[in-house]
Structures are given as C-alpha cells and as structure tokens.
KOLKOLSE-24049 format. One record per residue (C-alpha): residue number from 0; x, y, z; residue in one letter. Coordinates in nm, 4 decimals, m for minus. Example, Ala and Ser with C-alpha at 12.3 -4.5 7.8 and 13.67 -1.06 7.14 Angstrom:
BEGIN
> pos	c1	c2	c3	code
> 0	1.2300	m0.4500	0.7800	A .
> 1	1.3670	m0.1060	0.7140	S .
END
This chain:
BEGIN
> pos	c1	c2	c3	code
> 0	0.6716	m1.2180	0.9708	M .
> 1	0.6634	m0.8598	1.1114	T .
> 2	0.4295	m0.8160	1.4194	D .
> 3	0.1216	m0.6079	1.3510	V .
> 4	0.2223	m0.4031	1.6760	R .
> 5	0.5234	m0.2554	1.4587	V .
> 6	0.2879	m0.1247	1.2126	L .
> 7	0.0618	0.0204	1.4759	Q .
> 8	0.3692	0.1988	1.6100	Q .
> 9	0.4930	0.3241	1.2900	L .
> 10	0.1295	0.4468	1.2103	I .
> 11	0.1127	0.6259	1.5455	D .
> 12	0.4589	0.7973	1.4942	Q .
> 13	0.3853	0.9082	1.1383	S .
> 14	0.2154	1.2238	1.0129	R .
> 15	0.2569	1.1960	0.6219	R .
> 16	0.1936	0.8341	0.5495	I .
> 17	0.1327	0.7220	0.1726	V .
> 18	m0.0046	0.4027	0.0756	F .
> 19	0.0920	0.2670	m0.2583	F .
> 20	m0.1177	m0.0432	m0.3738	G .
> 21	m0.1815	m0.2879	m0.6378	G .
> 22	m0.3963	m0.5560	m0.7457	A .
> 23	m0.3813	m0.7573	m0.4049	G .
> 24	m0.5656	m0.4702	m0.2153	V .
> 25	m0.8721	m0.5539	m0.4396	S .
> 26	m0.8446	m0.9478	m0.4502	T .
> 27	m1.0118	m0.9545	m0.0874	E .
> 28	m1.3009	m0.7484	m0.2432	S .
> 29	m1.3536	m1.0346	m0.4747	G .
> 30	m1.1684	m0.8779	m0.7716	I .
> 31	m0.9367	m1.0922	m0.9518	P .
> 32	m0.5576	m1.0449	m0.9742	D .
> 33	m0.4585	m1.0276	m1.3260	F .
> 34	m0.1370	m1.2331	m1.2810	R .
> 35	m0.2072	m1.4491	m0.9857	S .
> 36	m0.2623	m1.8229	m1.0582	V .
> 37	m0.6586	m1.7713	m1.0548	D .
> 38	m0.6409	m1.4253	m1.2319	G .
> 39	m0.7250	m1.3366	m1.5859	L .
> 40	m0.3868	m1.3848	m1.7184	Y .
> 41	m0.4445	m1.7751	m1.6701	H .
> 42	m0.7972	m1.7962	m1.8081	Q .
> 43	m0.8447	m1.8784	m2.1807	K .
> 44	m1.0004	m1.6425	m2.4172	Y .
> 45	m0.9766	m1.6117	m2.8125	D .
> 46	m0.6990	m1.3524	m2.7408	Y .
> 47	m0.4845	m1.2969	m2.4500	P .
> 48	m0.5883	m1.0586	m2.1853	P .
> 49	m0.2720	m0.8281	m2.2761	E .
> 50	m0.4046	m0.8277	m2.6401	T .
> 51	m0.7468	m0.7349	m2.5471	M .
> 52	m0.6596	m0.4744	m2.3229	L .
> 53	m0.4279	m0.2854	m2.5599	S .
> 54	m0.5153	0.0335	m2.7133	H .
> 55	m0.4584	m0.1252	m3.0824	D .
> 56	m0.7068	m0.3826	m2.9968	F .
> 57	m0.9521	m0.1236	m2.8641	F .
> 58	m0.9285	0.0727	m3.2109	V .
> 59	m0.9221	m0.2301	m3.4477	R .
> 60	m1.1687	m0.4550	m3.2626	H .
> 61	m1.3754	m0.2371	m3.0437	P .
> 62	m1.6849	m0.4897	m3.0174	E .
> 63	m1.4660	m0.7682	m2.8871	E .
> 64	m1.2808	m0.5323	m2.6629	F .
> 65	m1.5994	m0.4372	m2.4999	F .
> 66	m1.7470	m0.7850	m2.4800	R .
> 67	m1.4325	m0.8719	m2.2624	F .
> 68	m1.4504	m0.5397	m2.0823	Y .
> 69	m1.7936	m0.5910	m1.9663	R .
> 70	m1.7474	m0.9310	m1.8760	D .
> 71	m1.4119	m0.8900	m1.6846	K .
> 72	m1.3394	m0.5278	m1.6055	M .
> 73	m1.6900	m0.4232	m1.4559	L .
> 74	m1.7077	m0.5689	m1.0958	P .
> 75	m1.9340	m0.2677	m0.9983	L .
> 76	m2.0894	m0.5007	m0.7365	Q .
> 77	m1.7473	m0.5211	m0.5292	A .
> 78	m1.7220	m0.3593	m0.1666	K .
> 79	m1.4450	m0.2030	m0.0021	P .
> 80	m1.2715	m0.4347	0.2330	N .
> 81	m1.0876	m0.3436	0.5505	P .
> 82	m0.7840	m0.2095	0.4053	A .
> 83	m0.9778	0.0455	0.1947	H .
> 84	m1.1759	0.1534	0.4819	Q .
> 85	m0.8809	0.1808	0.7281	K .
> 86	m0.6752	0.3956	0.4851	L .
> 87	m0.9976	0.6149	0.4363	A .
> 88	m1.0058	0.6425	0.8222	E .
> 89	m0.6363	0.7468	0.8321	L .
> 90	m0.6783	1.0088	0.5795	E .
> 91	m0.9773	1.1665	0.7891	Q .
> 92	m0.7460	1.1481	1.0959	A .
> 93	m0.5271	1.3640	0.9160	G .
> 94	m0.2269	1.1001	0.9216	K .
> 95	m0.2316	0.9707	0.5599	L .
> 96	m0.1807	1.2350	0.2608	I .
> 97	m0.2377	1.0106	m0.0263	A .
> 98	m0.3468	0.6790	m0.1706	V .
> 99	m0.1561	0.5774	m0.4712	I .
> 100	m0.2896	0.2954	m0.6565	T .
> 101	m0.2471	0.0735	m0.9698	Q .
> 102	m0.6232	m0.0396	m0.9479	N .
> 103	m0.8960	0.0896	m1.1521	I .
> 104	m1.2078	m0.0269	m0.9635	D .
> 105	m1.2506	0.2988	m0.7604	G .
> 106	m1.3088	0.1022	m0.4076	L .
> 107	m1.0768	0.3650	m0.2353	H .
> 108	m1.3204	0.6452	m0.2979	Q .
> 109	m1.6233	0.4221	m0.2350	K .
> 110	m1.4533	0.3724	0.1202	A .
> 111	m1.4084	0.7534	0.1501	G .
> 112	m1.0593	0.8286	0.0437	S .
> 113	m1.0210	1.1743	m0.1089	Q .
> 114	m0.6695	1.2017	m0.2150	K .
> 115	m0.6149	0.9001	m0.4562	V .
> 116	m0.3818	0.8821	m0.7489	Y .
> 117	m0.5121	0.6153	m0.9760	E .
> 118	m0.2192	0.5599	m1.1960	L .
> 119	m0.4062	0.3264	m1.4686	H .
> 120	m0.7423	0.5324	m1.4575	G .
> 121	m1.0779	0.4258	m1.3326	S .
> 122	m1.3588	0.2348	m1.4903	V .
> 123	m1.6008	0.4822	m1.3454	H .
> 124	m1.4875	0.7495	m1.5955	R .
> 125	m1.5955	0.7122	m1.9507	N .
> 126	m1.5612	0.9644	m2.2366	Y .
> 127	m1.6905	0.9822	m2.5807	C .
> 128	m1.3713	1.0076	m2.8046	T .
> 129	m1.5251	1.2742	m3.0241	L .
> 130	m1.6978	1.5214	m2.8093	C .
> 131	m1.5615	1.4247	m2.4451	G .
> 132	m1.9106	1.3759	m2.2963	K .
> 133	m1.8889	1.1800	m1.9650	F .
> 134	m2.0509	0.8604	m1.9014	Y .
> 135	m2.0623	0.6502	m1.5994	D .
> 136	m1.9560	0.2841	m1.5452	A .
> 137	m2.3209	0.1734	m1.5312	G .
> 138	m2.3999	0.3215	m1.8626	F .
> 139	m2.1026	0.1008	m2.0188	I .
> 140	m2.2438	m0.2008	m1.8391	R .
> 141	m2.5908	m0.1777	m1.9677	N .
> 142	m2.5268	m0.1121	m2.3284	T .
> 143	m2.4657	m0.3808	m2.5935	Q .
> 144	m2.1936	m0.3990	m2.8503	G .
> 145	m1.9903	m0.0809	m2.9037	I .
> 146	m2.1115	0.1815	m2.6605	P .
> 147	m2.1898	0.5204	m2.8493	R .
> 148	m2.2314	0.8645	m2.7398	C .
> 149	m2.5316	1.0750	m2.8662	D .
> 150	m2.3087	1.2280	m3.1105	C .
> 151	m2.2301	0.9052	m3.2547	G .
> 152	m1.8654	0.8653	m3.0996	G .
> 153	m1.7228	0.5620	m2.9382	I .
> 154	m1.7138	0.5777	m2.5647	I .
> 155	m1.3752	0.4954	m2.4233	K .
> 156	m1.3127	0.3830	m2.0519	P .
> 157	m1.0674	0.6504	m1.8885	D .
> 158	m0.8181	0.3475	m1.8179	V .
> 159	m0.4587	0.3235	m1.9301	V .
> 160	m0.4700	0.0474	m2.1957	L .
> 161	m0.1523	m0.1373	m2.3070	Y .
> 162	0.0371	0.0938	m2.5557	G .
> 163	m0.0782	0.3996	m2.3897	E .
> 164	0.1071	0.6503	m2.1701	S .
> 165	0.0132	0.7039	m1.7810	L .
> 166	m0.1345	1.0420	m1.7286	D .
> 167	0.1606	1.2903	m1.6408	S .
> 168	m0.0508	1.5022	m1.3780	R .
> 169	m0.1253	1.1844	m1.1986	V .
> 170	0.2369	1.0619	m1.2085	M .
> 171	0.3595	1.4171	m1.0981	E .
> 172	0.1185	1.4079	m0.8084	G .
> 173	0.2133	1.0761	m0.7005	A .
> 174	0.5589	1.1480	m0.6944	A .
> 175	0.5141	1.4697	m0.5088	R .
> 176	0.3395	1.2696	m0.2309	A .
> 177	0.5906	1.0166	m0.2014	I .
> 178	0.8633	1.2826	m0.1494	D .
> 179	0.6651	1.4154	0.1369	Q .
> 180	0.6011	1.0902	0.2939	A .
> 181	0.7564	0.9928	0.6275	D .
> 182	0.5999	0.6678	0.5994	L .
> 183	0.5493	0.4803	0.2816	L .
> 184	0.3493	0.1758	0.2818	I .
> 185	0.3463	m0.0288	m0.0300	V .
> 186	0.0878	m0.3419	m0.0220	G .
> 187	m0.0765	m0.5970	m0.2623	G .
> 188	0.1714	m0.5534	m0.5455	T .
> 189	0.4439	m0.7493	m0.7139	S .
> 190	0.6448	m0.4331	m0.8054	L .
> 191	0.7314	m0.5639	m1.1432	V .
> 192	0.5175	m0.3122	m1.3644	V .
> 193	0.6997	0.0083	m1.4536	Y .
> 194	0.6676	0.2966	m1.4637	P .
> 195	0.4607	0.2216	m1.1472	A .
> 196	0.7168	0.0340	m0.9326	A .
> 197	0.9657	0.3071	m1.0022	G .
> 198	0.7915	0.5161	m0.7398	F .
> 199	0.8973	0.2629	m0.4767	V .
> 200	1.2613	0.2883	m0.6046	A .
> 201	1.2753	0.6667	m0.5932	N .
> 202	1.1467	0.6803	m0.2285	Y .
> 203	1.4113	0.8146	m0.0135	R .
> 204	1.2387	0.8227	0.3394	G .
> 205	1.3545	0.6102	0.6201	E .
> 206	1.0513	0.4024	0.6894	K .
> 207	0.9379	0.1521	0.4092	L .
> 208	0.6919	m0.1233	0.4724	V .
> 209	0.6182	m0.3709	0.2419	L .
> 210	0.3088	m0.5937	0.2557	I .
> 211	0.2684	m0.8890	0.0154	N .
> 212	0.2004	m1.2485	0.0288	R .
> 213	0.4656	m1.3407	m0.2322	D .
> 214	0.8229	m1.2123	m0.2521	P .
> 215	0.9026	m0.8867	m0.4829	T .
> 216	1.2186	m0.7493	m0.6160	P .
> 217	1.2153	m0.4829	m0.3289	Y .
> 218	1.1921	m0.7110	m0.0399	D .
> 219	1.5442	m0.6408	0.0383	S .
> 220	1.4857	m0.2615	0.0380	R .
> 221	1.2061	m0.2651	0.3036	A .
> 222	1.2374	m0.1660	0.6648	D .
> 223	0.9526	m0.3780	0.7519	Y .
> 224	0.8138	m0.6688	0.5641	L .
> 225	0.4718	m0.8299	0.6050	F .
> 226	0.3543	m1.1544	0.4506	R .
> 227	m0.0190	m1.1119	0.5830	D .
> 228	m0.3307	m1.0443	0.4229	S .
> 229	m0.3656	m0.6721	0.3751	I .
> 230	m0.7287	m0.6665	0.4983	G .
> 231	m0.6716	m0.8659	0.8017	E .
> 232	m0.3579	m0.6619	0.8798	L .
> 233	m0.5337	m0.3158	0.8520	F .
> 234	m0.8295	m0.4543	1.0396	S .
> 235	m0.6166	m0.4739	1.3637	Q .
> 236	m0.4939	m0.1270	1.3317	I .
> 237	m0.6310	0.1408	1.5324	Q .
> 238	m0.6656	0.4875	1.4223	V .
END
C-alpha cells in the first residue's frame, strides 16, 4: 500500500489534476454500489436491476420503472464525504481542473465542485419527454406512479439508461480534461464499464494514481496504487 505522503507530494507538485471517480466514491456517503456484494445487483426484485434500468423497460413498463427508481435511485438525503469535499477544495485552490464521475447523485456539486463531467447523467435533472420542461429530483420523489408534466408528457430522469448513448459533449469535455491533466487520480471504480473505462486507457500523462479497495484491470498501469478508503485517504490531504 502506498503511503498517503506520496499522494500529498504528487498533489503538491501538480497544477492540472483530474479526478475520475466511480461508485466507490459515494458508498462512503451511504449510497450502495451496484456491483458490490451488498449492492443492487445482489438484491432480489421482480426483474434484474439491469433490466429495470434500461431504456426499453422505461418505455414498456414506466410505472414499474419509477417504482424501482424512487425506491433505489433517489438517495437525496446523502451528504458529501471527505473525498467530495477535498476535491472541491482542490478545485477552489486552482489545482484541480475537472471531476469526471460515473455517479448520478450530484454529491460533487453539493460539496462545491464546479467543473464536473457526469458521464451517466444526474438524478437532479428531469425533463418532460414532450415539451422539455425541467423538474427537480424532489418532484419525482414526491409524485406517485408515472410522473407527468403539465402538458401530459412523461418526465424522464436525465440519466443514461442501459441501451442509451452517453452524451457526446460530456464525453468530449472529459476527454479534453484528461488530455490536459498532469496528474490523473482514479478512485472507487472497477474500471470494467465502457466507454467510461476507456478514458483511463487513453491517459498519456506520467502520473496515474489508482485508489480502489479491490483489484482492477488497470492496476499494472498505475504509477501509484492505493487500497485505502477514498474518504479516509483524502481526509489526510492538505490543500
């Protein structure tokens, strides 16, 4: 296990840090990891989570989609943990240029981060599929059945469902940020989901830090490897 002092030195020496994070960043805020032992993929429902979180299921069974979505995908009470907070501080200090996240919970923004590329969208943005009117997550949580707009259209969360493409503008922005990075910190992700994991594969910088409790396919590529809790690790970093 690499010493936290090494990470501190890397951060001190860097001016264009990019953080790429997955579900493990939010588990310490009480949000379940889909693929962990206790995550959604190991719980039992009428349909597998992969099915219920697909575009096809949303179209064919919207009422069942929203029953599952309200129950499992709207942890609006969750609060940023030390990792979210420290990353926001690093951005405010002018050292971190972007956060790229696979999470949809909005905790980076809640902690104060401004430049956040949300690869899979956000539960905090919801739009009418007919007129495009915006609705917040609280509206979705407090409705029953299929949430509908004033115009009668179904309101869809702005999250990337299985079978949908990632937003090309978000992808391009994230790719540009990684191209500019002098330090890429990857944390809390198994790096098995594409195309998101491809960002790490395309990094050509000299300093790649990987923070994950379990092994990943990219461990051998990392210059520095940590098996620590992300929140505990970042709580020790001085900005």
